[in-house]
Residue, then its C-alpha position, 0 to 999 in steps of 0.5 A: x073251579x069245581x074240582x078246587x071247591x070240591x077239594x077245599x069242601x073235602x079238607x073242611x069236612x076232614x078237618x072238621x071231623x078230626x076236631x070233633x074226634x079230638x074234642x070227644x077224646x079230651x071230653x072223655x079224658x076230663x070226665x074220667x078225671x072228675x069222676x076219679x076225683x069224686x071218688x077219692x079219699x083223703x090221705x096224707x103224703x110223707x115227703x121222703x126225698x125231694x129230687x130236681x125242681x125246675x121253674x115252669x115257663x108257662x105258669x111260674x110254679x116250681x115243678x118238684x120231683x117228689x119221693x112220697x109215701x102214700x098213707x091212708x086209713x086201711x091200706x099199708x103205706x106205699x111209695x110213689x115218685x111223683x111230680x108236683x106244681x107248687x106255687x113259688x111262695x110255697x116251696x119251703x113247705x115241700x121238704x123231706x119229713x113234711x106231710x102233704x094232704x092228698x086225695x087218693x082214688x081208691x080204684x087206682x092207688x097211683x092216682x093222687x090228687x092235691x088237697x093243698x090249695x098251693x100244690x097240684x099233683x102232676x102225675x106218677x113218674x115212670x123213673x124213680x128219683x135217684 
């Protein structure tokens, strides 16, 4: 009985330690996101091409692959392949030739935030849009 209790205690302590480490990692990640957002500067994203669009199963939003040209003051425009989560009623606002309001992290120009209430940038795609 004593050995069984020791095993349960060891499992409990290991699980608790793992949870605490995971919470610390997630907390640091969220802190870095908040810092990046706080230092970001306004810009515009010109939609050059709309790629695949799929309906999110969990949020009801459209996940859209976009090729955009990032434009901000004092910096040469550059292109990024990104993924955006767009509210269904706002999908017509996202088409080639349209301009979206964004915020850009000056320390990491590939890190964008949507300045539109109806859309969220989900990050830069590793593979360019075909």
